[in-house]
MARMIKE-584830 format. One record per atom (N, C-alpha, C): residue in one letter; atom name; x, y, z. Coordinates in nm, 3 decimals. Layout:
BEGIN
{residuo = A&atomo = CA&xx = X&yy = Y&zz = Z}
...
This chain:
BEGIN
{residuo = M&atomo = N&xx = -5.288&yy = -1.213&zz = 1.730}
{residuo = M&atomo = CA&xx = -5.323&yy = -1.092&zz = 1.803}
{residuo = M&atomo = C&xx = -5.411&yy = -1.000&zz = 1.718}
{residuo = L&atomo = N&xx = -5.377&yy = -0.986&zz = 1.593}
{residuo = L&atomo = CA&xx = -5.450&yy = -0.892&zz = 1.508}
{residuo = L&atomo = C&xx = -5.558&yy = -0.957&zz = 1.426}
{residuo = G&atomo = N&xx = -5.562&yy = -1.087&zz = 1.421}
{residuo = G&atomo = CA&xx = -5.664&yy = -1.156&zz = 1.343}
{residuo = G&atomo = C&xx = -5.645&yy = -1.140&zz = 1.194}
{residuo = L&atomo = N&xx = -5.523&yy = -1.120&zz = 1.150}
{residuo = L&atomo = CA&xx = -5.496&yy = -1.107&zz = 1.008}
{residuo = L&atomo = C&xx = -5.463&yy = -1.244&zz = 0.952}
{residuo = K&atomo = N&xx = -5.489&yy = -1.260&zz = 0.824}
{residuo = K&atomo = CA&xx = -5.462&yy = -1.389&zz = 0.759}
{residuo = K&atomo = C&xx = -5.318&yy = -1.395&zz = 0.715}
{residuo = G&atomo = N&xx = -5.252&yy = -1.504&zz = 0.748}
{residuo = G&atomo = CA&xx = -5.119&yy = -1.531&zz = 0.696}
{residuo = G&atomo = C&xx = -5.008&yy = -1.446&zz = 0.753}
{residuo = R&atomo = N&xx = -4.888&yy = -1.491&zz = 0.726}
{residuo = R&atomo = CA&xx = -4.770&yy = -1.423&zz = 0.778}
{residuo = R&atomo = C&xx = -4.748&yy = -1.288&zz = 0.713}
{residuo = Q&atomo = N&xx = -4.770&yy = -1.279&zz = 0.582}
{residuo = Q&atomo = CA&xx = -4.733&yy = -1.156&zz = 0.512}
{residuo = Q&atomo = C&xx = -4.814&yy = -1.037&zz = 0.561}
{residuo = E&atomo = N&xx = -4.942&yy = -1.054&zz = 0.587}
{residuo = E&atomo = CA&xx = -5.022&yy = -0.944&zz = 0.640}
{residuo = E&atomo = C&xx = -4.972&yy = -0.902&zz = 0.777}
{residuo = Q&atomo = N&xx = -4.930&yy = -1.000&zz = 0.858}
{residuo = Q&atomo = CA&xx = -4.872&yy = -0.968&zz = 0.989}
{residuo = Q&atomo = C&xx = -4.742&yy = -0.891&zz = 0.972}
{residuo = L&atomo = N&xx = -4.656&yy = -0.939&zz = 0.884}
{residuo = L&atomo = CA&xx = -4.526&yy = -0.875&zz = 0.864}
{residuo = L&atomo = C&xx = -4.537&yy = -0.735&zz = 0.806}
{residuo = N&atomo = N&xx = -4.647&yy = -0.704&zz = 0.741}
{residuo = N&atomo = CA&xx = -4.666&yy = -0.571&zz = 0.684}
{residuo = N&atomo = C&xx = -4.707&yy = -0.467&zz = 0.789}
{residuo = C&atomo = N&xx = -4.736&yy = -0.510&zz = 0.911}
{residuo = C&atomo = CA&xx = -4.777&yy = -0.416&zz = 1.017}
{residuo = C&atomo = C&xx = -4.665&yy = -0.317&zz = 1.046}
{residuo = K&atomo = N&xx = -4.702&yy = -0.194&zz = 1.067}
{residuo = K&atomo = CA&xx = -4.609&yy = -0.087&zz = 1.103}
{residuo = K&atomo = C&xx = -4.649&yy = -0.031&zz = 1.239}
{residuo = I&atomo = N&xx = -4.554&yy = 0.024&zz = 1.307}
{residuo = I&atomo = CA&xx = -4.578&yy = 0.080&zz = 1.439}
{residuo = I&atomo = C&xx = -4.676&yy = 0.198&zz = 1.432}
{residuo = Q&atomo = N&xx = -4.675&yy = 0.271&zz = 1.322}
{residuo = Q&atomo = CA&xx = -4.765&yy = 0.385&zz = 1.304}
{residuo = Q&atomo = C&xx = -4.911&yy = 0.343&zz = 1.293}
{residuo = D&atomo = N&xx = -4.935&yy = 0.214&zz = 1.269}
{residuo = D&atomo = CA&xx = -5.072&yy = 0.164&zz = 1.255}
{residuo = D&atomo = C&xx = -5.145&yy = 0.155&zz = 1.388}
{residuo = F&atomo = N&xx = -5.071&yy = 0.167&zz = 1.500}
{residuo = F&atomo = CA&xx = -5.129&yy = 0.155&zz = 1.634}
{residuo = F&atomo = C&xx = -5.139&yy = 0.292&zz = 1.698}
{residuo = K&atomo = N&xx = -5.258&yy = 0.331&zz = 1.738}
{residuo = K&atomo = CA&xx = -5.281&yy = 0.460&zz = 1.802}
{residuo = K&atomo = C&xx = -5.340&yy = 0.438&zz = 1.940}
{residuo = D&atomo = N&xx = -5.280&yy = 0.501&zz = 2.040}
{residuo = D&atomo = CA&xx = -5.332&yy = 0.493&zz = 2.177}
{residuo = D&atomo = C&xx = -5.446&yy = 0.594&zz = 2.190}
{residuo = R&atomo = N&xx = -5.566&yy = 0.545&zz = 2.213}
{residuo = R&atomo = CA&xx = -5.684&yy = 0.630&zz = 2.226}
{residuo = R&atomo = C&xx = -5.724&yy = 0.650&zz = 2.372}
{residuo = G&atomo = N&xx = -5.636&yy = 0.616&zz = 2.464}
{residuo = G&atomo = CA&xx = -5.665&yy = 0.632&zz = 2.607}
{residuo = G&atomo = C&xx = -5.720&yy = 0.506&zz = 2.668}
{residuo = A&atomo = N&xx = -5.840&yy = 0.470&zz = 2.633}
{residuo = A&atomo = CA&xx = -5.905&yy = 0.350&zz = 2.689}
{residuo = A&atomo = C&xx = -5.874&yy = 0.227&zz = 2.605}
{residuo = Y&atomo = N&xx = -5.815&yy = 0.246&zz = 2.488}
{residuo = Y&atomo = CA&xx = -5.784&yy = 0.134&zz = 2.400}
{residuo = Y&atomo = C&xx = -5.680&yy = 0.174&zz = 2.296}
{residuo = Y&atomo = N&xx = -5.611&yy = 0.075&zz = 2.240}
{residuo = Y&atomo = CA&xx = -5.526&yy = 0.095&zz = 2.123}
{residuo = Y&atomo = C&xx = -5.608&yy = 0.058&zz = 2.002}
{residuo = E&atomo = N&xx = -5.598&yy = 0.139&zz = 1.898}
{residuo = E&atomo = CA&xx = -5.668&yy = 0.110&zz = 1.774}
{residuo = E&atomo = C&xx = -5.566&yy = 0.077&zz = 1.666}
{residuo = Y&atomo = N&xx = -5.589&yy = -0.033&zz = 1.596}
{residuo = Y&atomo = CA&xx = -5.503&yy = -0.072&zz = 1.485}
{residuo = Y&atomo = C&xx = -5.574&yy = -0.039&zz = 1.355}
{residuo = T&atomo = N&xx = -5.513&yy = 0.046&zz = 1.277}
{residuo = T&atomo = CA&xx = -5.566&yy = 0.081&zz = 1.146}
{residuo = T&atomo = C&xx = -5.470&yy = 0.026&zz = 1.042}
{residuo = E&atomo = N&xx = -5.520&yy = -0.064&zz = 0.962}
{residuo = E&atomo = CA&xx = -5.437&yy = -0.134&zz = 0.865}
{residuo = E&atomo = C&xx = -5.382&yy = -0.038&zz = 0.760}
{residuo = S&atomo = N&xx = -5.254&yy = -0.053&zz = 0.731}
{residuo = S&atomo = CA&xx = -5.191&yy = 0.026&zz = 0.626}
{residuo = S&atomo = C&xx = -5.246&yy = -0.014&zz = 0.490}
{residuo = S&atomo = N&xx = -5.222&yy = 0.068&zz = 0.393}
{residuo = S&atomo = CA&xx = -5.262&yy = 0.035&zz = 0.257}
{residuo = S&atomo = C&xx = -5.189&yy = -0.088&zz = 0.208}
{residuo = S&atomo = N&xx = -5.256&yy = -0.165&zz = 0.127}
{residuo = S&atomo = CA&xx = -5.195&yy = -0.283&zz = 0.065}
{residuo = S&atomo = C&xx = -5.243&yy = -0.291&zz = -0.079}
{residuo = K&atomo = N&xx = -5.205&yy = -0.398&zz = -0.145}
{residuo = K&atomo = CA&xx = -5.244&yy = -0.414&zz = -0.284}
{residuo = K&atomo = C&xx = -5.397&yy = -0.416&zz = -0.299}
{residuo = T&atomo = N&xx = -5.466&yy = -0.480&zz = -0.206}
{residuo = T&atomo = CA&xx = -5.612&yy = -0.493&zz = -0.217}
{residuo = T&atomo = C&xx = -5.687&yy = -0.392&zz = -0.130}
{residuo = R&atomo = N&xx = -5.619&yy = -0.330&zz = -0.035}
{residuo = R&atomo = CA&xx = -5.684&yy = -0.232&zz = 0.052}
{residuo = R&atomo = C&xx = -5.608&yy = -0.100&zz = 0.045}
{residuo = T&atomo = N&xx = -5.650&yy = -0.015&zz = -0.046}
{residuo = T&atomo = CA&xx = -5.580&yy = 0.112&zz = -0.066}
{residuo = T&atomo = C&xx = -5.645&yy = 0.226&zz = 0.010}
{residuo = G&atomo = N&xx = -5.769&yy = 0.211&zz = 0.051}
{residuo = G&atomo = CA&xx = -5.839&yy = 0.319&zz = 0.119}
{residuo = G&atomo = C&xx = -5.896&yy = 0.420&zz = 0.022}
{residuo = E&atomo = N&xx = -5.872&yy = 0.402&zz = -0.106}
{residuo = E&atomo = CA&xx = -5.918&yy = 0.497&zz = -0.207}
{residuo = E&atomo = C&xx = -6.045&yy = 0.452&zz = -0.277}
{residuo = T&atomo = N&xx = -6.104&yy = 0.345&zz = -0.233}
{residuo = T&atomo = CA&xx = -6.221&yy = 0.292&zz = -0.301}
{residuo = T&atomo = C&xx = -6.335&yy = 0.272&zz = -0.202}
{residuo = E&atomo = N&xx = -6.453&yy = 0.269&zz = -0.251}
{residuo = E&atomo = CA&xx = -6.569&yy = 0.245&zz = -0.167}
{residuo = E&atomo = C&xx = -6.616&yy = 0.101&zz = -0.175}
{residuo = K&atomo = N&xx = -6.543&yy = 0.017&zz = -0.246}
{residuo = K&atomo = CA&xx = -6.581&yy = -0.123&zz = -0.256}
{residuo = K&atomo = C&xx = -6.575&yy = -0.187&zz = -0.119}
{residuo = V&atomo = N&xx = -6.680&yy = -0.257&zz = -0.081}
{residuo = V&atomo = CA&xx = -6.688&yy = -0.320&zz = 0.050}
{residuo = V&atomo = C&xx = -6.576&yy = -0.422&zz = 0.070}
{residuo = K&atomo = N&xx = -6.544&yy = -0.500&zz = -0.035}
{residuo = K&atomo = CA&xx = -6.440&yy = -0.602&zz = -0.022}
{residuo = K&atomo = C&xx = -6.302&yy = -0.540&zz = 0.001}
{residuo = S&atomo = N&xx = -6.286&yy = -0.412&zz = -0.034}
{residuo = S&atomo = CA&xx = -6.157&yy = -0.347&zz = -0.020}
{residuo = S&atomo = C&xx = -6.135&yy = -0.290&zz = 0.119}
{residuo = R&atomo = N&xx = -6.236&yy = -0.290&zz = 0.203}
{residuo = R&atomo = CA&xx = -6.224&yy = -0.231&zz = 0.336}
{residuo = R&atomo = C&xx = -6.255&yy = -0.335&zz = 0.442}
{residuo = R&atomo = N&xx = -6.188&yy = -0.323&zz = 0.555}
{residuo = R&atomo = CA&xx = -6.223&yy = -0.405&zz = 0.670}
{residuo = R&atomo = C&xx = -6.349&yy = -0.344&zz = 0.730}
{residuo = K&atomo = N&xx = -6.438&yy = -0.428&zz = 0.779}
{residuo = K&atomo = CA&xx = -6.562&yy = -0.378&zz = 0.835}
{residuo = K&atomo = C&xx = -6.538&yy = -0.298&zz = 0.963}
{residuo = Y&atomo = N&xx = -6.445&yy = -0.345&zz = 1.047}
{residuo = Y&atomo = CA&xx = -6.415&yy = -0.278&zz = 1.173}
{residuo = Y&atomo = C&xx = -6.265&yy = -0.267&zz = 1.191}
{residuo = S&atomo = N&xx = -6.222&yy = -0.161&zz = 1.259}
{residuo = S&atomo = CA&xx = -6.081&yy = -0.154&zz = 1.294}
{residuo = S&atomo = C&xx = -6.060&yy = -0.236&zz = 1.421}
{residuo = K&atomo = N&xx = -5.941&yy = -0.285&zz = 1.439}
{residuo = K&atomo = CA&xx = -5.909&yy = -0.369&zz = 1.556}
{residuo = K&atomo = C&xx = -5.883&yy = -0.278&zz = 1.676}
{residuo = K&atomo = N&xx = -5.936&yy = -0.317&zz = 1.792}
{residuo = K&atomo = CA&xx = -5.917&yy = -0.239&zz = 1.914}
{residuo = K&atomo = C&xx = -5.874&yy = -0.330&zz = 2.027}
{residuo = F&atomo = N&xx = -5.782&yy = -0.281&zz = 2.108}
{residuo = F&atomo = CA&xx = -5.731&yy = -0.353&zz = 2.224}
{residuo = F&atomo = C&xx = -5.768&yy = -0.271&zz = 2.347}
{residuo = F&atomo = N&xx = -5.875&yy = -0.309&zz = 2.415}
{residuo = F&atomo = CA&xx = -5.925&yy = -0.233&zz = 2.528}
{residuo = F&atomo = C&xx = -5.847&yy = -0.264&zz = 2.655}
{residuo = K&atomo = N&xx = -5.842&yy = -0.165&zz = 2.746}
{residuo = K&atomo = CA&xx = -5.779&yy = -0.186&zz = 2.875}
{residuo = K&atomo = C&xx = -5.856&yy = -0.293&zz = 2.950}
{residuo = G&atomo = N&xx = -5.782&yy = -0.382&zz = 3.013}
{residuo = G&atomo = CA&xx = -5.842&yy = -0.488&zz = 3.093}
{residuo = G&atomo = C&xx = -5.817&yy = -0.461&zz = 3.240}
{residuo = N&atomo = N&xx = -5.814&yy = -0.567&zz = 3.317}
{residuo = N&atomo = CA&xx = -5.794&yy = -0.553&zz = 3.460}
{residuo = N&atomo = C&xx = -5.647&yy = -0.567&zz = 3.500}
{residuo = G&atomo = N&xx = -5.555&yy = -0.572&zz = 3.403}
{residuo = G&atomo = CA&xx = -5.413&yy = -0.578&zz = 3.431}
{residuo = G&atomo = C&xx = -5.359&yy = -0.717&zz = 3.455}
{residuo = D&atomo = N&xx = -5.440&yy = -0.821&zz = 3.429}
{residuo = D&atomo = CA&xx = -5.391&yy = -0.958&zz = 3.449}
{residuo = D&atomo = C&xx = -5.309&yy = -1.002&zz = 3.328}
{residuo = E&atomo = N&xx = -5.266&yy = -1.127&zz = 3.327}
{residuo = E&atomo = CA&xx = -5.179&yy = -1.179&zz = 3.222}
{residuo = E&atomo = C&xx = -5.246&yy = -1.186&zz = 3.085}
{residuo = R&atomo = N&xx = -5.378&yy = -1.174&zz = 3.079}
{residuo = R&atomo = CA&xx = -5.449&yy = -1.180&zz = 2.951}
{residuo = R&atomo = C&xx = -5.486&yy = -1.042&zz = 2.899}
{residuo = D&atomo = N&xx = -5.441&yy = -0.936&zz = 2.963}
{residuo = D&atomo = CA&xx = -5.473&yy = -0.799&zz = 2.925}
{residuo = D&atomo = C&xx = -5.395&yy = -0.760&zz = 2.800}
{residuo = S&atomo = N&xx = -5.459&yy = -0.762&zz = 2.683}
{residuo = S&atomo = CA&xx = -5.390&yy = -0.735&zz = 2.557}
{residuo = S&atomo = C&xx = -5.344&yy = -0.590&zz = 2.548}
{residuo = Y&atomo = N&xx = -5.418&yy = -0.497&zz = 2.607}
{residuo = Y&atomo = CA&xx = -5.378&yy = -0.356&zz = 2.606}
{residuo = Y&atomo = C&xx = -5.246&yy = -0.339&zz = 2.679}
{residuo = L&atomo = N&xx = -5.234&yy = -0.400&zz = 2.797}
{residuo = L&atomo = CA&xx = -5.113&yy = -0.391&zz = 2.878}
{residuo = L&atomo = C&xx = -4.995&yy = -0.460&zz = 2.809}
{residuo = K&atomo = N&xx = -5.019&yy = -0.574&zz = 2.744}
{residuo = K&atomo = CA&xx = -4.913&yy = -0.643&zz = 2.672}
{residuo = K&atomo = C&xx = -4.862&yy = -0.560&zz = 2.555}
{residuo = L&atomo = N&xx = -4.954&yy = -0.499&zz = 2.482}
{residuo = L&atomo = CA&xx = -4.914&yy = -0.415&zz = 2.369}
{residuo = L&atomo = C&xx = -4.838&yy = -0.293&zz = 2.420}
{residuo = Q&atomo = N&xx = -4.883&yy = -0.232&zz = 2.526}
{residuo = Q&atomo = CA&xx = -4.817&yy = -0.116&zz = 2.585}
{residuo = Q&atomo = C&xx = -4.675&yy = -0.153&zz = 2.632}
{residuo = T&atomo = N&xx = -4.659&yy = -0.269&zz = 2.693}
{residuo = T&atomo = CA&xx = -4.528&yy = -0.315&zz = 2.738}
{residuo = T&atomo = C&xx = -4.437&yy = -0.339&zz = 2.618}
{residuo = Y&atomo = N&xx = -4.489&yy = -0.406&zz = 2.516}
{residuo = Y&atomo = CA&xx = -4.410&yy = -0.432&zz = 2.395}
{residuo = Y&atomo = C&xx = -4.363&yy = -0.301&zz = 2.333}
{residuo = L&atomo = N&xx = -4.451&yy = -0.205&zz = 2.321}
{residuo = L&atomo = CA&xx = -4.415&yy = -0.078&zz = 2.259}
{residuo = L&atomo = C&xx = -4.312&yy = -0.002&zz = 2.341}
{residuo = S&atomo = N&xx = -4.316&yy = -0.016&zz = 2.473}
{residuo = S&atomo = CA&xx = -4.223&yy = 0.058&zz = 2.560}
{residuo = S&atomo = C&xx = -4.082&yy = 0.000&zz = 2.557}
{residuo = H&atomo = N&xx = -4.064&yy = -0.122&zz = 2.510}
{residuo = H&atomo = CA&xx = -3.932&yy = -0.186&zz = 2.509}
{residuo = H&atomo = C&xx = -3.872&yy = -0.198&zz = 2.369}
{residuo = R&atomo = N&xx = -3.930&yy = -0.129&zz = 2.273}
{residuo = R&atomo = CA&xx = -3.880&yy = -0.131&zz = 2.135}
{residuo = R&atomo = C&xx = -3.779&yy = -0.019&zz = 2.114}
{residuo = P&atomo = N&xx = -3.687&yy = -0.037&zz = 2.019}
{residuo = P&atomo = CA&xx = -3.600&yy = 0.076&zz = 1.981}
{residuo = P&atomo = C&xx = -3.684&yy = 0.181&zz = 1.908}
{residuo = E&atomo = N&xx = -3.645&yy = 0.304&zz = 1.918}
{residuo = E&atomo = CA&xx = -3.726&yy = 0.413&zz = 1.861}
{residuo = E&atomo = C&xx = -3.706&yy = 0.434&zz = 1.711}
{residuo = N&atomo = N&xx = -3.597&yy = 0.387&zz = 1.656}
{residuo = N&atomo = CA&xx = -3.564&yy = 0.423&zz = 1.518}
{residuo = N&atomo = C&xx = -3.607&yy = 0.321&zz = 1.413}
{residuo = T&atomo = N&xx = -3.716&yy = 0.251&zz = 1.437}
{residuo = T&atomo = CA&xx = -3.766&yy = 0.157&zz = 1.337}
{residuo = T&atomo = C&xx = -3.919&yy = 0.160&zz = 1.337}
{residuo = D&atomo = N&xx = -3.978&yy = 0.143&zz = 1.218}
{residuo = D&atomo = CA&xx = -4.124&yy = 0.145&zz = 1.211}
{residuo = D&atomo = C&xx = -4.185&yy = 0.006&zz = 1.192}
{residuo = T&atomo = N&xx = -4.102&yy = -0.096&zz = 1.176}
{residuo = T&atomo = CA&xx = -4.150&yy = -0.234&zz = 1.164}
{residuo = T&atomo = C&xx = -4.210&yy = -0.278&zz = 1.297}
{residuo = F&atomo = N&xx = -4.326&yy = -0.343&zz = 1.294}
{residuo = F&atomo = CA&xx = -4.391&yy = -0.383&zz = 1.419}
{residuo = F&atomo = C&xx = -4.326&yy = -0.505&zz = 1.482}
{residuo = Y&atomo = N&xx = -4.307&yy = -0.611&zz = 1.405}
{residuo = Y&atomo = CA&xx = -4.249&yy = -0.734&zz = 1.459}
{residuo = Y&atomo = C&xx = -4.097&yy = -0.729&zz = 1.448}
{residuo = L&atomo = N&xx = -4.028&yy = -0.732&zz = 1.562}
{residuo = L&atomo = CA&xx = -3.883&yy = -0.721&zz = 1.566}
{residuo = L&atomo = C&xx = -3.822&yy = -0.845&zz = 1.630}
{residuo = Q&atomo = N&xx = -3.696&yy = -0.870&zz = 1.598}
{residuo = Q&atomo = CA&xx = -3.623&yy = -0.981&zz = 1.660}
{residuo = Q&atomo = C&xx = -3.588&yy = -0.943&zz = 1.804}
{residuo = S&atomo = N&xx = -3.599&yy = -1.038&zz = 1.894}
{residuo = S&atomo = CA&xx = -3.572&yy = -1.010&zz = 2.034}
{residuo = S&atomo = C&xx = -3.424&yy = -1.023&zz = 2.066}
{residuo = I&atomo = N&xx = -3.383&yy = -0.955&zz = 2.172}
{residuo = I&atomo = CA&xx = -3.247&yy = -0.965&zz = 2.224}
{residuo = I&atomo = C&xx = -3.249&yy = -1.075&zz = 2.329}
{residuo = G&atomo = N&xx = -3.155&yy = -1.169&zz = 2.322}
{residuo = G&atomo = CA&xx = -3.153&yy = -1.284&zz = 2.413}
{residuo = G&atomo = C&xx = -3.151&yy = -1.245&zz = 2.560}
{residuo = N&atomo = N&xx = -3.056&yy = -1.167&zz = 2.603}
{residuo = N&atomo = CA&xx = -3.045&yy = -1.122&zz = 2.743}
{residuo = N&atomo = C&xx = -3.029&yy = -0.971&zz = 2.743}
{residuo = P&atomo = N&xx = -3.139&yy = -0.897&zz = 2.736}
{residuo = P&atomo = CA&xx = -3.128&yy = -0.751&zz = 2.728}
{residuo = P&atomo = C&xx = -3.066&yy = -0.692&zz = 2.855}
{residuo = K&atomo = N&xx = -2.978&yy = -0.596&zz = 2.836}
{residuo = K&atomo = CA&xx = -2.911&yy = -0.532&zz = 2.948}
{residuo = K&atomo = C&xx = -2.966&yy = -0.391&zz = 2.973}
{residuo = T&atomo = N&xx = -3.056&yy = -0.348&zz = 2.885}
{residuo = T&atomo = CA&xx = -3.119&yy = -0.216&zz = 2.898}
{residuo = T&atomo = C&xx = -3.271&yy = -0.235&zz = 2.889}
{residuo = S&atomo = N&xx = -3.342&yy = -0.125&zz = 2.883}
{residuo = S&atomo = CA&xx = -3.488&yy = -0.133&zz = 2.871}
{residuo = S&atomo = C&xx = -3.533&yy = -0.167&zz = 2.729}
{residuo = T&atomo = N&xx = -3.438&yy = -0.171&zz = 2.634}
{residuo = T&atomo = CA&xx = -3.469&yy = -0.211&zz = 2.497}
{residuo = T&atomo = C&xx = -3.452&yy = -0.361&zz = 2.486}
{residuo = W&atomo = N&xx = -3.561&yy = -0.431&zz = 2.456}
{residuo = W&atomo = CA&xx = -3.562&yy = -0.577&zz = 2.450}
{residuo = W&atomo = C&xx = -3.554&yy = -0.631&zz = 2.308}
{residuo = Y&atomo = N&xx = -3.558&yy = -0.542&zz = 2.208}
{residuo = Y&atomo = CA&xx = -3.567&yy = -0.587&zz = 2.069}
{residuo = Y&atomo = C&xx = -3.462&yy = -0.519&zz = 1.983}
{residuo = K&atomo = N&xx = -3.416&yy = -0.591&zz = 1.882}
{residuo = K&atomo = CA&xx = -3.322&yy = -0.539&zz = 1.784}
{residuo = K&atomo = C&xx = -3.398&yy = -0.452&zz = 1.685}
{residuo = T&atomo = N&xx = -3.325&yy = -0.377&zz = 1.603}
{residuo = T&atomo = CA&xx = -3.391&yy = -0.298&zz = 1.499}
{residuo = T&atomo = C&xx = -3.420&yy = -0.383&zz = 1.376}
{residuo = L&atomo = N&xx = -3.381&yy = -0.509&zz = 1.378}
{residuo = L&atomo = CA&xx = -3.405&yy = -0.600&zz = 1.266}
{residuo = L&atomo = C&xx = -3.548&yy = -0.656&zz = 1.270}
{residuo = A&atomo = N&xx = -3.611&yy = -0.658&zz = 1.156}
{residuo = A&atomo = CA&xx = -3.746&yy = -0.713&zz = 1.147}
{residuo = A&atomo = C&xx = -3.743&yy = -0.864&zz = 1.169}
{residuo = L&atomo = N&xx = -3.849&yy = -0.915&zz = 1.229}
{residuo = L&atomo = CA&xx = -3.864&yy = -1.059&zz = 1.246}
{residuo = L&atomo = C&xx = -3.881&yy = -1.119&zz = 1.107}
{residuo = K&atomo = N&xx = -3.809&yy = -1.223&zz = 1.080}
{residuo = K&atomo = CA&xx = -3.814&yy = -1.284&zz = 0.947}
{residuo = K&atomo = C&xx = -3.943&yy = -1.364&zz = 0.929}
{residuo = R&atomo = N&xx = -3.976&yy = -1.389&zz = 0.804}
{residuo = R&atomo = CA&xx = -4.101&yy = -1.458&zz = 0.769}
{residuo = R&atomo = C&xx = -4.111&yy = -1.594&zz = 0.838}
{residuo = N&atomo = N&xx = -4.005&yy = -1.674&zz = 0.833}
{residuo = N&atomo = CA&xx = -4.009&yy = -1.806&zz = 0.895}
{residuo = N&atomo = C&xx = -4.013&yy = -1.796&zz = 1.047}
{residuo = G&atomo = N&xx = -3.949&yy = -1.695&zz = 1.102}
{residuo = G&atomo = CA&xx = -3.951&yy = -1.675&zz = 1.247}
{residuo = G&atomo = C&xx = -4.092&yy = -1.652&zz = 1.298}
{residuo = L&atomo = N&xx = -4.167&yy = -1.569&zz = 1.229}
{residuo = L&atomo = CA&xx = -4.306&yy = -1.544&zz = 1.267}
{residuo = L&atomo = C&xx = -4.391&yy = -1.669&zz = 1.247}
{residuo = G&atomo = N&xx = -4.366&yy = -1.740&zz = 1.139}
{residuo = G&atomo = CA&xx = -4.440&yy = -1.864&zz = 1.114}
{residuo = G&atomo = C&xx = -4.417&yy = -1.967&zz = 1.223}
{residuo = N&atomo = N&xx = -4.293&yy = -1.979&zz = 1.270}
{residuo = N&atomo = CA&xx = -4.262&yy = -2.073&zz = 1.377}
{residuo = N&atomo = C&xx = -4.328&yy = -2.033&zz = 1.508}
{residuo = I&atomo = N&xx = -4.332&yy = -1.904&zz = 1.536}
{residuo = I&atomo = CA&xx = -4.400&yy = -1.857&zz = 1.657}
{residuo = I&atomo = C&xx = -4.548&yy = -1.892&zz = 1.651}
{residuo = M&atomo = N&xx = -4.610&yy = -1.870&zz = 1.536}
{residuo = M&atomo = CA&xx = -4.752&yy = -1.900&zz = 1.521}
{residuo = M&atomo = C&xx = -4.779&yy = -2.050&zz = 1.539}
{residuo = K&atomo = N&xx = -4.691&yy = -2.134&zz = 1.483}
{residuo = K&atomo = CA&xx = -4.707&yy = -2.278&zz = 1.498}
{residuo = K&atomo = C&xx = -4.697&yy = -2.320&zz = 1.645}
{residuo = R&atomo = N&xx = -4.600&yy = -2.262&zz = 1.718}
{residuo = R&atomo = CA&xx = -4.585&yy = -2.295&zz = 1.860}
{residuo = R&atomo = C&xx = -4.706&yy = -2.249&zz = 1.941}
{residuo = M&atomo = N&xx = -4.762&yy = -2.134&zz = 1.906}
{residuo = M&atomo = CA&xx = -4.881&yy = -2.085&zz = 1.977}
{residuo = M&atomo = C&xx = -4.998&yy = -2.181&zz = 1.958}
{residuo = I&atomo = N&xx = -5.017&yy = -2.228&zz = 1.837}
{residuo = I&atomo = CA&xx = -5.126&yy = -2.322&zz = 1.808}
{residuo = I&atomo = C&xx = -5.105&yy = -2.453&zz = 1.884}
{residuo = Q&atomo = N&xx = -4.981&yy = -2.503&zz = 1.883}
{residuo = Q&atomo = CA&xx = -4.951&yy = -2.627&zz = 1.953}
{residuo = Q&atomo = C&xx = -4.973&yy = -2.611&zz = 2.104}
{residuo = N&atomo = N&xx = -4.930&yy = -2.498&zz = 2.160}
{residuo = N&atomo = CA&xx = -4.950&yy = -2.473&zz = 2.303}
{residuo = N&atomo = C&xx = -5.099&yy = -2.466&zz = 2.337}
{residuo = K&atomo = N&xx = -5.177&yy = -2.406&zz = 2.248}
{residuo = K&atomo = CA&xx = -5.321&yy = -2.397&zz = 2.272}
{residuo = K&atomo = C&xx = -5.383&yy = -2.537&zz = 2.270}
{residuo = R&atomo = N&xx = -5.342&yy = -2.619&zz = 2.175}
{residuo = R&atomo = CA&xx = -5.393&yy = -2.757&zz = 2.167}
{residuo = R&atomo = C&xx = -5.355&yy = -2.835&zz = 2.292}
{residuo = N&atomo = N&xx = -5.230&yy = -2.822&zz = 2.337}
{residuo = N&atomo = CA&xx = -5.186&yy = -2.891&zz = 2.459}
{residuo = N&atomo = C&xx = -5.265&yy = -2.845&zz = 2.581}
{residuo = F&atomo = N&xx = -5.293&yy = -2.715&zz = 2.588}
{residuo = F&atomo = CA&xx = -5.368&yy = -2.661&zz = 2.700}
{residuo = F&atomo = C&xx = -5.511&yy = -2.716&zz = 2.701}
{residuo = I&atomo = N&xx = -5.572&yy = -2.719&zz = 2.584}
{residuo = I&atomo = CA&xx = -5.711&yy = -2.768&zz = 2.574}
{residuo = I&atomo = C&xx = -5.719&yy = -2.915&zz = 2.611}
{residuo = T&atomo = N&xx = -5.627&yy = -2.996&zz = 2.562}
{residuo = T&atomo = CA&xx = -5.632&yy = -3.140&zz = 2.593}
{residuo = T&atomo = C&xx = -5.599&yy = -3.168&zz = 2.739}
{residuo = S&atomo = N&xx = -5.512&yy = -3.089&zz = 2.799}
{residuo = S&atomo = CA&xx = -5.476&yy = -3.113&zz = 2.940}
{residuo = S&atomo = C&xx = -5.582&yy = -3.061&zz = 3.036}
{residuo = S&atomo = N&xx = -5.658&yy = -2.958&zz = 2.996}
{residuo = S&atomo = CA&xx = -5.761&yy = -2.905&zz = 3.086}
{residuo = S&atomo = C&xx = -5.897&yy = -2.967&zz = 3.062}
{residuo = G&atomo = N&xx = -5.913&yy = -3.041&zz = 2.954}
{residuo = G&atomo = CA&xx = -6.042&yy = -3.097&zz = 2.914}
{residuo = G&atomo = C&xx = -6.067&yy = -3.224&zz = 2.979}
């Protein structure tokens, strides 16, 4: 979703990094070991911030998906990726526990496999 390399960059995402700008959500990467925001070195900065524009509301609308995800999170945690609740009984669908490193890795592997299956079956 964010186009970041590897699991650790994904796991470092915080909820405060996402700002609703009305027509789009903007993701501004938090400081890291190599990107502190205190330097003018080109390699230390991302060229563009990530933006999720409003779509037409279909199943591929990333703005709507992000908005839905944010609306079903518990309020008392700043971690972006959270463990899901199996059968939620309230409007909160996620635990306050962060998604573990291997959990995110497994999700990414399944997404890649599903994409490959889709391409081979539609091709």
